[in-house]
C-alpha positions as CSV (number, residue, x, y, z in Angstrom):
1,M,26.5,-111.3,-27.6
2,Q,24.5,-109.3,-30.1
3,Q,26.6,-108.1,-33.1
4,V,26.0,-104.5,-34.2
5,A,27.5,-102.0,-36.6
6,I,27.8,-98.2,-36.1
7,G,26.1,-96.5,-39.0
8,I,27.0,-92.8,-39.7
9,D,25.0,-90.6,-42.0
10,L,27.0,-87.4,-42.7
11,G,25.1,-84.6,-44.3
12,G,25.5,-80.9,-44.9
13,T,22.6,-80.2,-42.4
14,Q,22.8,-83.0,-39.9
15,V,25.2,-85.8,-38.9
16,R,23.6,-88.9,-37.4
17,A,24.7,-92.1,-35.8
18,A,23.0,-95.4,-34.9
19,L,23.7,-98.8,-33.6
20,V,22.3,-101.2,-36.1
21,G,21.8,-105.0,-35.9
22,E,22.3,-107.6,-38.7
23,Q,18.6,-107.5,-39.5
24,G,18.5,-103.7,-39.9
25,T,17.1,-103.0,-36.4
26,I,18.2,-99.7,-34.9
27,F,19.1,-100.1,-31.2
28,A,20.2,-96.5,-30.4
29,Q,20.4,-93.3,-32.4
30,A,21.8,-89.8,-31.9
31,E,22.2,-86.7,-34.1
32,D,23.6,-83.2,-34.2
33,R,23.5,-80.2,-36.5
34,T,26.5,-80.4,-38.8
35,D,29.1,-77.7,-38.2
36,A,29.5,-77.6,-41.9
37,A,31.6,-74.4,-42.2
38,A,34.1,-75.4,-39.4
39,G,36.2,-77.8,-41.5
40,P,37.0,-81.5,-41.4
41,E,38.5,-81.7,-37.9
42,R,35.4,-80.3,-36.2
43,V,33.0,-82.5,-38.3
44,L,35.1,-85.6,-37.5
45,R,34.9,-84.7,-33.8
46,Q,31.1,-84.6,-34.1
47,I,31.0,-88.0,-35.8
48,L,33.2,-89.5,-33.0
49,D,31.1,-87.9,-30.2
50,L,27.8,-89.2,-31.7
51,A,29.3,-92.7,-32.1
52,E,30.3,-92.6,-28.4
53,Q,26.8,-91.5,-27.5
54,V,25.1,-94.4,-29.2
55,L,27.6,-96.9,-27.8
56,A,26.9,-95.6,-24.3
57,A,23.1,-95.9,-24.9
58,G,23.2,-99.5,-26.0
59,Q,23.4,-102.8,-24.0
60,P,26.7,-104.7,-24.1
61,L,27.2,-105.4,-27.7
62,S,29.9,-106.6,-30.1
63,V,30.7,-103.9,-32.7
64,V,31.9,-105.3,-36.0
65,G,32.7,-102.0,-37.7
66,V,31.7,-98.5,-38.7
67,G,29.9,-97.7,-42.0
68,V,29.8,-94.0,-43.1
69,S,27.4,-92.6,-45.6
70,T,28.7,-89.3,-47.0
71,P,27.6,-86.7,-49.6
72,G,29.6,-86.7,-52.8
73,P,31.3,-86.7,-55.0
74,V,33.6,-89.0,-53.0
75,D,36.1,-91.5,-54.3
76,T,35.1,-94.4,-52.1
77,I,37.8,-96.6,-53.6
78,A,40.6,-94.3,-52.5
79,G,38.6,-93.0,-49.5
80,I,39.0,-89.4,-50.6
81,A,36.3,-86.7,-50.7
82,S,36.6,-85.3,-54.2
83,D,34.4,-82.2,-53.7
84,V,31.6,-81.9,-51.2
85,P,29.9,-78.6,-51.8
86,T,27.9,-78.7,-48.5
87,L,31.0,-79.3,-46.3
88,A,33.8,-76.7,-46.2
89,G,37.4,-77.9,-46.5
90,F,36.6,-81.5,-47.6
91,A,37.9,-81.2,-51.2
92,G,40.7,-83.8,-51.5
93,F,40.4,-84.7,-47.9
94,P,41.4,-88.4,-47.0
95,L,38.1,-89.0,-45.2
96,K,38.4,-92.8,-44.7
97,A,42.0,-92.7,-43.5
98,E,41.2,-89.9,-41.0
99,L,38.1,-91.7,-39.7
100,Q,40.1,-94.9,-39.3
101,K,42.6,-93.1,-37.1
102,R,39.8,-92.2,-34.8
103,F,38.0,-95.5,-34.6
104,A,39.1,-98.8,-33.1
105,Y,36.8,-100.6,-35.5
106,P,37.2,-101.1,-39.3
107,V,35.7,-98.2,-41.3
108,S,33.7,-98.5,-44.6
109,L,32.9,-95.5,-46.7
110,E,30.0,-95.0,-49.2
111,N,28.3,-92.3,-51.1
112,D,25.0,-91.4,-49.4
113,G,22.7,-92.2,-52.3
114,I,24.3,-95.7,-52.8
115,A,24.2,-96.3,-49.0
116,A,20.5,-95.5,-49.0
117,A,19.9,-97.8,-52.0
118,I,21.6,-100.6,-50.1
119,G,19.5,-100.0,-47.0
120,E,16.2,-100.1,-48.9
121,W,17.4,-103.1,-51.0
122,Q,18.4,-105.2,-48.0
123,F,15.9,-104.1,-45.3
124,G,13.3,-101.8,-46.9
125,A,11.0,-101.3,-49.9
126,G,13.4,-103.1,-52.2
127,K,13.9,-106.2,-50.1
128,G,14.0,-109.3,-52.3
129,R,14.4,-107.3,-55.6
130,G,17.3,-107.8,-57.9
131,N,16.8,-104.4,-59.7
132,L,15.9,-101.1,-58.2
133,I,16.6,-97.4,-58.4
134,Y,16.7,-95.4,-55.2
135,V,16.1,-91.6,-55.6
136,T,16.3,-89.1,-52.8
137,V,14.4,-85.9,-53.4
138,S,15.3,-83.3,-50.8
139,T,17.6,-80.3,-50.7
140,G,19.1,-81.9,-53.8
141,I,18.6,-85.1,-55.8
142,G,20.8,-88.1,-55.4
143,G,20.5,-91.9,-55.8
144,G,21.8,-95.3,-56.1
145,I,21.2,-98.3,-58.4
146,I,21.0,-102.0,-57.8
147,S,21.2,-103.9,-61.1
148,D,21.1,-107.7,-61.5
149,G,21.6,-108.1,-57.8
150,R,24.7,-105.9,-57.8
151,V,25.4,-102.4,-56.5
152,V,26.3,-100.2,-59.4
153,R,29.3,-98.2,-58.2
154,G,31.2,-97.2,-61.3
155,R,34.6,-95.5,-61.7
156,K,35.9,-94.5,-58.2
157,G,32.7,-95.7,-56.7
158,M,31.0,-92.5,-57.8
159,A,28.0,-93.8,-59.8
160,G,24.5,-92.7,-59.0
161,H,24.7,-88.9,-59.2
162,I,21.4,-88.9,-61.0
163,G,20.5,-85.3,-60.0
164,H,23.1,-84.0,-62.4
165,M,21.8,-85.6,-65.6
166,S,20.8,-82.8,-68.0
167,V,17.0,-82.3,-68.5
168,M,17.1,-78.8,-70.0
169,P,19.8,-77.4,-72.2
170,N,21.0,-74.0,-70.9
171,G,18.4,-74.2,-68.1
172,E,18.3,-73.2,-64.5
173,L,21.6,-72.9,-62.6
174,C,22.4,-76.0,-60.5
175,P,24.4,-75.9,-57.2
176,C,27.0,-78.1,-59.1
177,G,27.7,-75.1,-61.4
178,N,26.1,-76.5,-64.5
179,R,22.8,-75.5,-66.0
180,G,19.7,-77.6,-66.7
181,C,20.3,-80.5,-64.2
182,F,17.5,-82.7,-62.9
183,E,18.3,-81.3,-59.4
184,A,17.9,-77.7,-60.6
185,Y,14.2,-78.5,-61.5
186,G,13.0,-81.4,-59.3
187,S,14.7,-81.0,-55.9
188,G,12.8,-79.7,-52.9
189,T,14.9,-76.5,-53.1
190,A,14.0,-76.0,-56.7
191,F,10.3,-76.7,-55.9
192,A,10.3,-74.0,-53.1
193,L,12.0,-71.5,-55.3
194,R,9.5,-72.0,-58.1
195,A,6.7,-71.5,-55.6
196,R,8.2,-68.2,-54.4
197,R,8.5,-66.9,-57.9
198,R,5.0,-67.9,-59.0
199,A,3.3,-66.7,-55.8
200,L,4.7,-63.2,-56.4
201,A,2.8,-63.0,-59.7
202,C,-0.4,-64.6,-58.4
203,T,-3.1,-62.6,-56.5
204,E,-5.4,-65.6,-55.9
205,T,-3.0,-67.7,-53.8
206,T,-2.5,-67.7,-50.0
207,L,1.2,-68.6,-50.5
208,G,3.5,-66.0,-49.1
209,K,0.7,-63.5,-48.3
210,K,1.5,-63.6,-44.6
211,G,5.2,-62.8,-45.2
212,G,8.2,-65.0,-44.8
213,E,9.7,-67.5,-47.2
214,I,7.7,-70.2,-48.8
215,H,9.0,-73.7,-48.1
216,S,7.9,-77.0,-49.7
217,R,5.7,-77.9,-46.6
218,D,3.8,-74.6,-47.0
219,V,2.9,-75.5,-50.6
220,F,1.5,-78.9,-49.6
221,A,-0.4,-77.3,-46.6
222,A,-1.9,-74.7,-48.9
223,A,-2.9,-77.4,-51.4
224,R,-4.7,-79.3,-48.8
225,N,-6.7,-76.2,-48.1
226,G,-7.7,-75.9,-51.8
227,D,-5.2,-73.3,-53.0
228,G,-5.2,-73.5,-56.8
229,L,-1.6,-72.4,-57.4
230,A,-0.3,-74.8,-54.7
231,N,-2.0,-77.7,-56.4
232,T,-0.7,-76.6,-59.8
233,L,2.8,-76.4,-58.5
234,I,2.6,-79.9,-57.0
235,D,1.2,-81.3,-60.2
236,E,4.2,-79.7,-62.1
237,E,6.6,-81.2,-59.5
238,A,5.2,-84.6,-60.0
239,E,5.6,-84.3,-63.8
240,I,9.2,-83.1,-63.4
241,L,10.0,-86.1,-61.2
242,G,8.1,-88.4,-63.5
243,R,10.2,-87.2,-66.5
244,G,13.4,-87.9,-64.6
245,F,12.3,-91.2,-63.3
246,T,11.2,-92.3,-66.8
247,S,14.7,-91.7,-68.2
248,L,16.2,-93.7,-65.3
249,I,13.7,-96.5,-65.8
250,Q,14.5,-96.8,-69.5
251,I,18.2,-96.8,-68.8
252,F,18.3,-99.3,-65.9
253,S,15.0,-101.3,-66.3
254,P,14.4,-101.7,-62.5
255,D,11.7,-103.7,-60.8
256,I,10.7,-100.6,-58.8
257,V,11.8,-97.0,-58.2
258,V,12.1,-96.2,-54.5
259,M,11.7,-92.5,-53.6
260,G,13.2,-91.1,-50.3
261,G,14.2,-87.7,-49.0
262,G,12.2,-84.8,-47.7
263,L,9.6,-84.6,-50.5
264,S,8.8,-88.3,-49.9
265,H,6.9,-87.2,-46.8
266,E,4.2,-86.0,-49.3
267,F,4.5,-89.2,-51.4
268,E,0.8,-89.9,-51.5
269,R,0.1,-86.5,-53.2
270,L,3.0,-86.8,-55.6
271,Q,2.9,-90.4,-56.6
272,P,-0.3,-90.4,-58.8
273,G,1.2,-87.7,-61.0
274,I,4.6,-89.4,-61.2
275,Q,3.0,-92.7,-62.0
276,D,0.8,-91.1,-64.6
277,Y,3.7,-89.5,-66.4
278,I,5.6,-92.9,-66.5
279,A,2.5,-94.7,-67.8
280,R,2.0,-92.1,-70.6
281,W,5.5,-91.5,-71.7
282,A,7.7,-94.5,-71.0
283,M,7.9,-97.0,-73.8
284,P,5.3,-99.8,-73.4
285,A,7.9,-102.3,-72.1
286,F,8.7,-99.9,-69.2
287,N,5.5,-98.1,-68.4
288,D,4.3,-100.5,-65.7
289,V,7.3,-99.9,-63.3
290,H,6.0,-98.6,-60.0
291,V,7.3,-95.9,-57.8
292,V,7.2,-96.6,-54.1
293,R,8.0,-94.7,-51.0
294,A,11.2,-95.6,-49.0
295,A,10.2,-97.9,-46.2
296,L,13.1,-96.8,-43.9
297,G,12.4,-93.1,-44.3
298,Q,15.3,-90.9,-43.2
299,N,17.2,-94.0,-41.9
300,S,17.8,-95.6,-45.3
301,G,21.4,-94.3,-45.4
302,L,22.1,-95.1,-41.8
303,V,21.0,-98.7,-42.1
304,G,22.8,-99.0,-45.5
305,A,26.0,-97.7,-44.1
306,A,25.8,-100.2,-41.3
307,A,25.2,-103.0,-43.8
308,L,28.6,-102.2,-45.3
309,A,30.3,-102.7,-41.9
310,F,28.8,-106.2,-41.6
311,L,30.1,-107.0,-45.1
312,A,33.6,-105.9,-44.3
313,E,34.0,-108.3,-41.4
314,R,32.8,-111.4,-43.2
315,P,34.9,-113.7,-45.3
316,P,33.6,-114.1,-48.9
317,Q,32.3,-117.7,-48.3
318,D,30.1,-116.5,-45.4
319,Q,28.7,-113.5,-47.2
320,P,25.1,-113.6,-48.5
321,G,24.8,-113.8,-52.3
322,F,23.7,-110.2,-52.5
323,F,26.9,-109.0,-51.0
324,T,29.4,-111.0,-53.0
325,T,29.2,-108.8,-56.1
326,F,29.8,-105.4,-54.4
């Protein structure tokens, strides 16, 4: 009988579930809009309902466990959500223990950025690489690091919050409460806010002229139609991302940087500017590191979470070499 794991990707906007095979194949998938303001009990009910949906959709399968990817910060060692700004009532919540009460299968818990890094490392753009950085650029910026064939997890399993490294002293306010974070400048949210501000002062752009808010997708659409401001904004975004990626490259020395998240849908437009910044400003020993698009797309975290469930059910002597150093 085919062995599968249930992968759960819990986010502030959506909660998603999938049945995933040992080779990263997704057999069934379901999603729902996260009832983020309703508190833990309601969100856990959503997770359980989605898991039941994908189980019902699949053929007879042997489920080895449940892997859950969650926004952070989350203490994955203790299984406690430290402070999840996008989910009401989760500060100090014993997430792993409460999930385990509801599932008949073993539950594994991981930060969403690290889970996505594992997914891309094992089954996606980083397969076969010993060193990579995964960066998700979406509503915020997060990530995970694989170094020397090991997942970098750090104290309490909370490594990889790369969106909150400081890039501008006393700069823009970040959702975390600090100022000048990489996320406050390079995220999709920051990009759209910058576009709205600049469009108000520009008479030669089509952005915002038909009313309504300006979103990231609107900027890229306008750029494809030759809008000068839109193209300038995209070039600036690529430079901001390149600056952040350059710092990460020089700290961790990866083989590649894998970019995921909402803005990765426009990777072809952003990548040349990102790569040019790295080539110009990284030290010579680091300036040949390439940035690539996440191969698993929005499923990086789902597949990575499921990989954790497969790990949990294997004795150490039967685990692949890349799993033994988690």
